[in-house]
C-alpha positions as CSV (number, residue, x, y, z in Angstrom):
1,M,-19.0,12.1,6.0
2,N,-16.3,14.2,7.7
3,A,-14.5,16.2,5.0
4,K,-11.6,17.2,7.3
5,A,-10.9,13.6,8.3
6,L,-11.1,12.5,4.7
7,G,-8.7,15.2,3.6
8,E,-6.3,14.2,6.3
9,L,-6.4,10.6,5.2
10,A,-5.9,11.7,1.6
11,S,-2.8,13.7,2.7
12,Q,-1.4,10.7,4.6
13,L,-1.9,8.4,1.6
14,A,-0.3,11.0,-0.8
15,L,2.8,11.3,1.5
16,H,2.9,7.5,1.7
17,V,2.8,7.1,-2.1
18,A,5.5,9.7,-2.5
19,A,7.8,8.0,0.0
20,M,7.2,4.3,-0.8
21,K,6.4,4.4,-4.5
22,P,4.2,1.3,-4.6
23,N,3.8,-0.5,-7.9
24,Y,0.5,-2.3,-7.2
25,L,-2.6,-1.4,-5.2
26,V,-3.6,-4.9,-4.0
27,E,-2.0,-8.4,-4.3
28,A,-4.5,-9.3,-7.0
29,D,-2.9,-6.6,-9.2
30,V,0.5,-8.4,-9.2
31,P,0.8,-10.4,-12.4
32,Q,1.2,-14.2,-11.8
33,E,4.5,-14.1,-13.8
34,V,5.9,-11.5,-11.4
35,K,5.0,-13.7,-8.4
36,E,6.5,-16.7,-10.1
37,K,9.7,-14.9,-10.8
38,V,10.1,-13.7,-7.2
39,I,9.5,-17.3,-6.0
40,A,11.9,-18.8,-8.5
41,E,14.7,-16.4,-7.5
42,E,14.5,-17.5,-3.8
43,E,16.3,-20.7,-2.9
44,K,15.2,-21.1,0.8
45,D,11.9,-19.7,2.0
46,K,9.9,-19.0,-1.1
47,K,6.7,-18.0,0.9
48,K,8.7,-15.5,2.9
49,A,10.3,-14.0,-0.2
50,L,6.9,-13.5,-1.7
51,E,5.5,-11.9,1.5
52,K,8.5,-9.5,1.6
53,F,8.0,-8.6,-2.1
54,L,4.3,-7.9,-1.5
55,A,5.1,-5.8,1.6
56,R,7.5,-3.8,-0.5
57,E,5.5,-3.4,-3.7
58,V,1.8,-3.6,-2.9
59,M,0.3,-0.4,-1.4
60,M,-2.3,-2.1,0.8
61,E,0.4,-4.4,2.3
62,Q,2.9,-1.6,3.0
63,E,3.4,-0.1,6.4
64,L,2.3,3.5,6.5
65,A,5.4,5.6,5.8
66,T,4.3,8.6,8.0
67,S,3.6,6.5,11.1
68,D,6.1,5.6,13.9
69,E,3.9,2.6,14.7
70,P,3.5,-0.4,12.4
71,L,0.3,0.2,10.6
72,K,-0.5,-1.3,7.2
73,I,-2.4,0.9,4.7
74,R,-5.3,-1.6,4.6
75,D,-5.6,-1.4,8.4
76,L,-5.5,2.4,8.3
77,I,-8.3,2.5,5.8
78,A,-10.4,0.0,7.9
79,A,-9.8,2.1,11.0
80,K,-11.0,5.2,9.2
81,E,-14.1,3.4,8.0
82,K,-14.9,2.4,11.6
83,E,-14.4,6.0,12.8
84,G,-17.3,7.0,10.6
85,L,-15.9,7.9,7.2
86,G,-18.1,5.2,5.6
87,R,-17.0,2.8,3.0
88,L,-13.7,3.9,1.5
89,T,-12.3,2.5,-1.8
90,L,-8.9,3.4,-3.2
91,R,-8.9,2.6,-6.9
92,E,-5.8,4.2,-8.2
93,W,-3.2,6.9,-7.6
94,A,-0.7,8.8,-9.7
95,L,2.9,9.8,-8.8
96,F,4.5,12.6,-10.7
97,N,8.3,13.1,-10.5
98,I,9.3,16.6,-11.4
99,G,12.9,17.1,-12.4
100,A,13.8,13.4,-11.9
């Protein structure tokens, strides 16, 4: 495993979490009641409303905040796995606000 590349990925993810403040890691973590509320609040395109919510609130569905190109977090991790970092699993993160 390449420790430098893994460290760079960790830094990218840390910056992303600080910028985007995701509430969930994967879609399966979003409670069904929350999904139902999002759908109920939308009158027109319920599927699109849910997709927008997931893209805003779910880390793996978010676009990488530190990239100029559209790149979802899940795609970034998959690319790093293919580059030789091996199987990567993100289980949790913590965000600390100091002085907020």
